[in-house]
N, C-alpha and C positions, 0 to 999 in steps of 0.2 A: 403583704400587708404593710411591712416596715418601709419598703420602697415607695409604696403608694402614699403613706403618711408623710414621708420625706418630701416627695414631689409636690404634694399639696402645700406643705409648709413653705417650700421655695416659692411657689406661686403666691402664697400669702405675703411673703416678705416683699416680693416684687410689687405686689398690689399696693402695700403700705410703705414703700420706700420713701416717698416724699414726706410722710408723717415722721418716719424715723429720722430723717435728715434734718427736719425742722426741730425735732426734740433735741438732737445733738447740738444744733446751732444755738438754741435757747439756753442749753446747759452751759455751753462755753461762754455765752454772753454774761450769764449770771455769775459764773466763776470769775471772769475778768473784773466785773463790777465789784464783787465782794473783795477781790484781791486789792483793787485800787483803793478801797475804803478801809484797808488794813483789818478786815474781819479775819478771825482765826481760821487757818486752813482746816483745822480739825472740825470745826462747826460746819464748814462748807462740805467736807467729805461726809459728815454724818447726815446732813440734810440730803446730799446726793444719794447716799446709800438707802435712805428711807424711800425717796422718790423712785429709785431704781427697783426696789423690792415691790412697791405698790404697782409700779408700771408693768413689771414682769407678771404679776398676778392677773392684772387686767388684760395683758397680752395673751396669757394662756387661756383665759376664759373666752376672749374674743376668737382666738384660733380654734378652740374646741367647738364653738357654735358654728364657725366657718366650715370646719372639716365635716361636722354633722350634716350641714346643708348640702355640701358637695356630694357626700355619700348618698343622701336622699335623692338628689337630682339624677345621680347616675342610675339608681334603682328605677327612677321614673322613666328612663329612656325606653324601657321595654313595654311600658303601658301608656305612654303619652298618646299613642295612636288611638287608644280607646277613650280615654278621658283626660281632660286637662284641669280638672277641678281639685286635684289633690296636690297642687304645687305648694311649696312651703310658704309660710307667712313672710311678707315683705318687711324689711327693716328700714328702708328709706324710700324717697320718692323715685329714685332711679330704678330700684328693683321693682317697685310697684308698676312703673311704666313698661318695663320688660315683661312682667307677668301678664299685663293687659295685652301686650302685643302677641304673646304666645297664645293666649286664649282666643284672641281675634283670628289669628292664623289657623288655629285648630278648628274654630267654628266654620271658617271658609272652606277648609279642607273636607270637613264632614258634609257640608252642603254640596260641594262638588262631587264627592263620592256618591252621595244619595242621588243627585241628578243623573250621574252616569249610570248607576245601577238601574234606575227607573227607565232610562232610555235603552239600555241594553236589554232589560227585561221586555220592553215593548218590541224590540227588534226580534228577539227570540220568539215571542209569541206569534209575531207576524210570519216569520219564515217557517215556524212549525205548522201554522195553519196553511201556508202556501204548499208545503211538502205534502200534507195530507190531501189537499184539494187536487194537486197535480197528479196524484196517483190514480184518480178516477178516470181522467181522459186517457192515461197510459193503459189502464186495464181495458178501457173500451176499444182502444186501437188494437190491442192484442187479440181481443175477441173477434174484431172485424177481420183481422189478418187470418185468424184460424178458420173463419167461415168462408174464405175464398175457395172456390172449387179447383182452381188451377194455381198451385203455389207459385211456381216459376222461380227463376234465379233472382229477380228483383225483390220478391217477397222474402227471400232469405236474407238479402241485404238489409231490407227494412226491419226484419226481425232482430238482426244483430245490432243495428243502430238503436232500436227501441230498447234492447237489453242494456246498452250503454247508458241511455238516458235514465233507465230505472236505477242503475248503479250510481250515477251522479246524484240523483235524488236521495238515494239511501245514504250516500256519503254526507250530504248536507244534514240529514236527520241525525245521523250518528255524531256528527260534529256538534250539533245543538245539544244533544244528550250528554255529550262528554263534559260540558261545562255546567251542567245542572247539578244542584246540590241534592236533588232527589233521585240521582242515578243509583240503581241498585247493583252493587258488585257481589258476585258469588264466587268466592275463591275456593276451589276444590282441586283434587288430583285428577287430571285428565290425561288420557292417552293422546299424545301429540299427533300420532298418525290419524286418529279420528277427526281431530280438529282440522288438520291440513286437507284431509280428503274432502271435508265439507266445502272448503273454498275451491278445491279443484273441480268438484262436481258442478259447482255454480258457474264456473267459467269454461266448462267443457265445450259449450257451443262456440265460443270464440276460438278455442284450440282447434276444433274441427274446421271452422270457417277460414281461419288464417293458415291452416295446414302446419301448425306448429307442433312439433313433437314434444311430448312430456317424458322426461327421464326421472322417474320417481323411484327412490330407494327407501325401503322401509326404515323408519326412524328408530323404532324400538325404544321409545323414551316417554316417561311420564313427567308432567309439569304441573306445578301448583300455579293456577292462573284463573282468570275469569274467562269462561269459554266464549261468550258472546263477543267480547272486545278483542280477544286473540284472533278469532275467526275474521273479524273485521280488518284487523291490521294485515293479516296474510292475504286477504282479498285485495287490499290496496296494492300490496307488493306484486301480486299476480297481475293485477290490472295494468300497473306501470310496465311490467315485463311484456305483456302482450301488446300493449300500445306501441312500444318502441322496438318490437321485434317483427321484422317482416318475413324472415325465413330462419330456419335453424331449429333450436329447441330451448326448452326451459328445464333446468335441472333442479331437483329438490333432494337434498340429502343432509345427513348429520355429520358435522366435522367434529372430531374428538382430538383436541390438542390441549390436554390438561383439563379443559372445560368443554362441555357439549354446546355446540352452536349450530342452530338450524340455518342452513345456506339455501337460498333461492337465487339462482343466477340464470341469466339468459344470454343469447348470442346476439342481442340487438345492439343499438348504438350505445356507447359508453360515456359516462360522465367521469372525467379524470379525477382519480382520488376517491371514487365512490363505489361501494359495493353493497348490494342488497343482502342483508343477513338479519337473523332474528334470534 
C-alpha cells in the first residue's frame, strides 16, 4: 500500500512538474524584485512561508483527490467490460473528452459482441438443425442395408463408412453442445472401466473390420467426472487411433507413476512429441 501511494505520488509530481517549476520561477522573480526595492528580507521570508504553507495544503488536497480517482479507476478495470456508466466525475475538458471516448468505445464493443453472439447463435441453430436432419437419411440407409438379402463384402464396407459418417455427425453435435450454456453436466463417481468399455463396444465394428487387436487391461479406478463427455473424449481418441492404425494393436491401460494416468496408445503413425493419454 505504501509503495503504491509513493508511486502514485511520483506520477503526480511528474504530471505537475511544469506548474511546480513555474511556481519556483515566479517566487524567484518576486524575491529579486523585493530585494532590488530594499524590502526587508524578513517580510519576504514571512510572505513566502505563508504562501508555501497554503500551497502545501492545496497540494495535499489535490493529491488526495488524484489518488482517490486512481484507486477508483483501478477498481473499475474489473467491471468496465460490463458497464462504463460508473466512471468518476470529470474535472476538466480533457478528462471529459477521454471519458466520452471510453464510453463510445465501450458502446461499440457491446454492439460488436451482441452482433457476434447473434450470428453465432444463428449458426449453432442452423448446424443443430442440419445434424438432426441428416440423421434421418443415415438411419434410412442403414435400414436399407440391413434389408439386403446378400450382405457381401461391399455391404460391410458401406456399413463401416456409414458408421464413420454417424460418428462425424455426432462429433458436430457434441461440439455444438459443448459451447452451450444449457449443457447439463452431471459429476459423479464412475467406474472408469465401465466408461472405457462403452467407447470400446461402440468401435468394436471398426476393430474387427481393420483387424486391429485390442490390448485392454483392467483399470480398477474410479473417477469423478461427467460420464457423457468422458465417453465422448475417449471415443475421439479411439477414433483417431483406429483411423491412423492400419495394422498392429491399440493398448489401453493405467499408468501409475505418482498419479494415475489412463493411457490409450496405438501402433499407427506417430506425431513427434505427441502421445494420446487421458
